[in-house]
C-alpha positions, 0 to 999 in steps of 0.5 A: 378622314379625307387626306386634306383633312389629315395633312390640315390637321398635322400642319396645324399641329406643327404650328402650335408647337412651333409657336412657343419655340419661336416666341422663347427664342427671341425673348432669349435674343431681346434679353441678349442685347441688354447686356454688354460685352467685355472687352477681350484680355489679350494679356490674359489670353496670350498667358494661358496660351504660353502656359498651355504649350509650355506644358503640352510641347514638352509632354507631346515630345515624351510621349511621341519620342521616347521610341526614338529615345529607346533606340538611340540607347539600345543601339538599334 
């Protein structure tokens, strides 16, 4: 086979593989527009962030601060 024929065959096979993928993406976009999104619930978002910080900050202070506390207790 000539190089041009091989290149044309490769191009055709790539395009054949891409076609179902493109159709699937368009189908997904078309169906997603029919669904209405819920409005943001800022109260819930703030509450979860505060709860996370209430656990994270003391935990990180304990993990990162124990060497300092130990050095103060030992007087070094």
